C-alpha positions, 0 to 999 in steps of 0.5 A: 963805769963800776969804779970808784974814780978816788981809789981805782977799785971796783965798788959793786954797791955804789952802782946799785945802791938798794935799801934792805926792803929791795934786797929782801924783795929781790931775794923773795923774787929770786926764791920764787924763780928757783922754786918754780924752777925746781917744781918744773924739773920735778915734774919733768923727772916724775916718770910714773906721771909721765907714764900715765900722762902718755898712756892716757894720750894713746888711749885718747888717740885709740878712742879717736881712731875707732870712732873714726873707723866706727863712723865710716863703717856705719856710714858704708855699710847701710848702703853696701847693704842697701845696694846688695838687697835691691840688686838681689831683689832685681835679679830675683824678680828677673828670674823667679824660677831659679830663685825659688830654687835657691831659696828652697835649697837654703831652706832645706839646708838651714832645716837640715842643720836644725833638725841635726841638733 
């Protein structure tokens, strides 16, 4: 296979008898593939663009994490603050005199700080 039976030499053109149009099409496809390959390599070696893409990716990750943490904080704070307020209110109703004394002390402390200014 690939050899001319009569002369014993290899014949490349005999196996693939292509017309000039087929050769042109083949050359054009090869050029297109080569151009695509060069463009892909140029994109990979463009350090500035790669750095910008990485920065954008990190920003997106940080924004996602921040939103996740803020969402957790919003979810837990009202419950925690509400529970603490309910607990303080219950203690104040159980012990009205000590609660009044603490409120008077805090009020006096705040009034003193304001008057010094």
